[in-house]
N, C-alpha and C positions, 0 to 999 in steps of 0.2 A: 361810719359808713359801713353798710352791710356788704357782704360778699356779692349779693345780687346787684346792688347799686354800683359797685366797683366795675363789675363786668359790663354793665349797661353803658357806663361812660368810657371805659377803656377799650372795649372791643372795636367800636367804629374807628378810633384813632389807630389801633393796631392794624386793622384791615387796610386803612388808607395808606399807612406806611409801607405795608407789604406790596400794595398795588404800585406804589411809586417805585419801589425797588425793582419790580418786574419791568418797568418802563426804561430803567437805566441800563445801559450796556454793561455787561460783565467786564472786568478788567482783562485786557488781552494777555494771554499766556505766551511765553516765548515758544515759537515753533521751531522744532529741530529742522535743520536744512535738509532738503531732499538730496539723497545720495544717488548718483554722483552729482556734485554741484560744480565740479571743475574737471579738467582732463585727467584721464587715468594713464599713468606711465607704465609701460611694459619694458623691462630690461631684457635684452636679448643677448645670449652669450656667444654671439658670432659677429663678424665684421659686417658693416653696412652693405646692402646690396644683395644679400642672400635671398633665397626663395621664401624663407620664413618672414622676412620683412614684407614681402609682397602679400603673403597670406594675412598678416596682421593689418595691413592697410585695407584689404578687402573686408575683414571683420570689422574694422573701425567704421567703415561706411554704414554698416548695419547697426552697430552699437550706437553711433551718433544719431541716426534716425530715431532710434528707440529711446535714447536717454538725453539727447541734446548735447552730449559731451563726446569729444574725440578720444582716440587712443594715441598717445605719444610714444614712439619707439626710441629706446635708449640703448644703443649698441655698446656692449662692454665685453669684447672678446678676450681670450687669454686664460691660460692656466687650467685647461680642461673644465671650464665653467666656473672656476673658483672665484675669479674676479667679479663675475656677475652675481654670484651668490653672496659675496661680501657686500656688494652694493645694496642688495636687497636688505640684508640684516642691519645695515646702517640707516635704513629708511624708516620713518614712523609707521607703526602698524595701524594706519588709518584707512586702509582700503584703496588708497590712491597710487600705490606702487606695487606692481606685480612682477614676477620673474617667469620667463619662459624656460622652465626646467626641462631637462631632457634625460635620455637613457643613461648616459655616462654620469652626469652630475649626481643623480639620486640612487642609481642601482649598481654602478660599476666602480666609481671612484671610492666608495667606502671599503671596497675589497682590494683595491690596488694601491691606495695611498696609506702609508702607516699613520699619517696624521693629516687631518683636514681642519680648516678654520670654521667649519659648520658641521652640524649633526644632521644627517639625512632624515632621521626620524623626528627630531625635536625642533629644528630651526625653521620649519616651514609649516604653513597651514594651507593645504591644497584646495584649490577652487574647483577645477574641473580638468579632466584630460582634454587635450587640444586637438592634436592630429596624429595620424600615423602615416608612414610611407613604407613602401615595399623595397626589399632588397632582392637581388637575383644572384643565382650561381651561374656564372658565365665562364666559357672557356675559349681559348684562342682557336679559331676555325682551322688554321693551317697546321698547328702543332699537336692538336688533340683529336685523334680519330673518332672517339665515341660521339654518338648523337643523342643519347638519352642518359639520364642520371644513373640508371641501373648499369648501363654499359660503362659509364665513367668509373663507377665504384669497382666494378670487376676489373677494369683496366688499371686503375691506380693502386688497388690493394696490394698486389704482389711487388710493386715497385718501391714500397716503403716510403722514405722521405725524399725520393727523387722528384716527386711531383709537387709543384709549388702553387700557393694561392696568395693573391694580393688582398690587402685590406686598406681602407682609407686612413688608418692610423693604428698604432699599437695601443692596446688597452681600451678598445672600443668594441661596439657590437659587431662590426664586420670582422674583427679579429677573433672574438670569442665564438662567433657563429661557426667558424672553421673548427674550433676545438670541440664544439658540440657535435659537428658532423663527423669528425674523426672518431669520437667515442662511440657514436651510434652505428657507424658503418664499418669500423675496423680498419679504416684507412689511416695513413700517416702523412697527410699533406703538410708540407713545410710552409710556415707562415712567413710572408715577406711584406712588412709594413711600409706604407708610403705617407708622405706628409700632405694628406688631402686626397680627395677623390680624383681630380684631373690627372695627376701623375700616375695614380694606380690604373686608371683607364688607359692611359698612354702606353704603359708597360704591358698591359694585357693585350692591347691591339698589336703592339710591336713584337709580341712573342717572348718577352723577357720573363714572363711568368706564364704558367700553364692555365691558371684559372683565377677567378676573383669573386669575392662576395661584396657587392657594391649596390648603391641605389639604382633602382630600375631606370629612372629617367636618364642617368648618366651613361648607361650602357645601350639603351634602345637604338640610338642612331647607328651604332656600330653593328648591332644585330641586323638592322634594316639593310646595311651595306654589305652584309655577309662576312665581315671580318671577325665577328665573334658569334658563338652559338650560346644561347641561353637555355640551360637544361632544366631549371626550376625557379619558381618564385617563392618568396617567404610569406606572402599573404595567405590568409585562410583559404581563399578561393583563387581561381585564375584571375589575372588582371585584365580589365577591358583593353588595356594598352598592349597586351601580349596574349591574346586569347588562345593562341596555339601552344602556349607553354604551361605545363602542369604545375600545380603547387606542390611543395614538399609534403603537405598533409595528404594530398591526393595520392602521393607516391608511397605512403606509409611511413613518413618521417615527420610526425606532428611536432617533435621537439624543435624542428627548424622553422616553426611558425613564429616569425620574428618581425615585428614592426619597429622601424626607427620612429620613436614617438616623442612628443613634447606635451607638457602639461603646464597649466598656469597655477602659480603658487604665490601666496602672500606671506609676509613675516609672521612668525609664530604667534605673536600677541594680538593679531587682528581679531576684533570681536566676531563671534559667530554670525551675528545678524548681518554684518557687512559682507562676510564670506557668502552667506546665502543670497544676498542681493546680487553680488557679482556673479555667482553661479547662475542665477536666473537669467541675467542679461547675456552672458556668454553662451549659455546653452541655447537660448532663443536664437542667437545669431548663427551658431554652428548647425542648427537644425534647418536653416532656410535652404530652399532649392537653389537660391542664388550662390551661396557658398559652396554647396555640394557640387554644382555644375562647374563653377570656376576652378575648384580644386581638382576635379577629376582629370583635367587636361594636364596637370603636373604631378599626377599620382599622389595626391594628398587625400586622405580619408578623414572627415571630421569625426571626432571621438567625444561627443558630449557625455558627461557623467555627473553624478552627484559627488560632493566632496568625500563622502564615505566610500564610494566605489573607486575613485581614483586613488585613495589612500590604500585600499586593499590591493589594487592593481600594482602599485609601486612596491609594496612589500613582497608580493609574489614574484615580480620581476627581479627584485634584489636577491631573492633566494636562488632563482634560476642562474643569474649571472655570477653570483658568488660561487656556485658549484663549478661553473666553467673556469673562473679565475683560479680556483683551487687546483683543478686538474692541470691547468697550463703552468702554474707556478710563477706567473707573471707578477711583478711588482714594479711600481714606478720608481725610477732612480731619483732620489731627492738630495 
């Protein structure tokens, strides 16, 4: 058989077989499940019932509308956030467990604890910054004559350590904010720590301490009643909840621009693709008018960022707080 004869006989059969193949469905390939395909757990380093729980439930409503999956809150308080951090590190890096990290856990603990069960740089893969809240510098209205920050500094400076300020705990941002203020203004305010914000507010109102650096929302009712005077806020601009109170930045003290912040972090081994997916969904929720408006009433500011931006932010915050810790000489007793 010649080559021409072979082609004449074989070609129709070949074409027929090819046509038949095109009519047969291709074998189904296994489809990767859409992420998320089940609820996402967020570990919170505080007891149940705090305002962060409320904020997460509000974000969960938007997250579930967009993804079909809810956010499950898992409260694990204790140990300056260490208990919650350990719970995250024991979770699979599959994108379904996140940690609501905070100022102390990532940027203060590494400088105050001689030993931690986690590495602030290596144990986490950050998804996005989450929220910021303002602190205020408040004074007892009956015991402190000054009505402005400049007057307070001039009044306190010559009195050395006789003037006290309260914080909501030792070794936290409200403690070290006072260290930064002392360094910047030449005052020597004496730190008086309390076990939480409520007792700190109570002692400020009662006059047991002269001043306090505390969350805005905790102090505002007592400012409204006239029992305390708020001389400055730590947010970059004036707060809509206290429009008559200047910011430290406005007063020429930008070092006192301090947010009490939280971010969302995953275990270090979480694939970048899942981190990017989580970032997209949380950023989408945090940018909604719904969240912005609800949070404004409790002095929460949404802080959506890229993973790279939140990582840079945390490193800068760590350097700032590390310097304050060094100046104070404070170390956790272990």
